[in-house]
N, C-alpha and C positions, 0 to 999 in steps of 0.2 A: 222093475223101475226104482222102486222104493229101496230095494236092497242094494243097487248100483249108486244110489244117491247117499244112503247111508255110509257105504264104503268110502265113497268120495270124501264125506266130511269126517269120517275116523282117519283118513289118511292126512287130510290137511291138518287136524287137531293134533295127530301124532306129529308130523313134522315140523309144526308150529313149537309144540312143546320140547321137541328135540333141539332145535334151533336156539330158543331160550336157555334152556339147561347148558347147551355147549358155551353160548356167550356168556352166562354169568359165571360159569366155571373158569373160563380163560380169563376173565376180568378180575376175579376173585384170588387166583392163584398166585400166593407170594413167589417173589423171585427166588431163585435158588441162592447159594452162597456165592457171592461174586469176589469175595476175598481169596485171591488164589496166591497170596505170597505175602511176605512181610512189608513190601512196599509195593506202590503201583508203577509199574514200569512206563505207563504212558504218560506220566506228569512228574516233573521234578519238585521235590518239596524244599522250600527255600527256608523254612525254619527248622534247625537241627536240633534245638535245646528246649523242649518243654517238660515240665516237671509232670510226674505221674498223677498227682491230684488234678490238674488242669486236664489231662488226657483222659481220666476216669469221668470226669464230668462231661467231657464233649462226647464220649461214647454213650453215656447215660442219655444224653440232650438228642443225640442222633437217634437211639432207640426209641425213645418216647416220640419224636415227630416222625416215626416210621421212616426215615431215610435208611435205615439199615433194619434187618430182621435179627433174630436172636442168634441164628446161626453165624451171621456176620458178625455180631458183637463179639461172641465167643471166641472166632477166629481173630478179631482185632485185639482182644485180650492176650491170647497166646502169642501174637505176633508183637506185642507191645505197639500197636499203631493206633491212629488217631483218624476217624473218618473225616472227609471233606465233603460237605453238603452244599448244593448251591440253594438259593432263595426259594426253589419250588420243593424243597427236601427230597431231592434226589441225589444219590452217591455218585460223585463224579471222581474221587479219588481217595487214597489213604496213604498217611506218611508215617514213618517211625516216629517215636514218641521217647522223650528223655534223653537227657544228656550223655548217658552211657550206652546208647545203642549205636550201631555201625550202619553205614549205607553201603554195606557190601553187595556184590553180585550174588544174591541167594540162588543157586542152580536148583538145588534139590529142596528148598523150602524146610529145611529141618534145622530148627535154630539149636537143637542140642549139640550139634558139631561145631558151633561157634562159641568162642570165648567171650561173651558179652560182659566186660567189666569196666 
């Protein structure tokens, strides 16, 4: 009888610990890189000429506010883009940055094939 009670308590403790650890891991896991191209196709960017200094500051601000993670920051730098975050510090879109960028249809997301001048 004591052995059965012990095993029941052990099983309950194990499943409780497992549930808590899964919940913590799923909550603490950072999002992956959501930046999948130079521009966000789901949102049209209305401002097309922002200087690089402004874009740099906005990327840093979004990174500090945890709107974007480091991988997304690196992608935005490569694509010369600026994040658009809402008031809850959630990434809602990203737009190209600078007056010399183009708003072409980037099929393969390789900026080296475009002449951006």
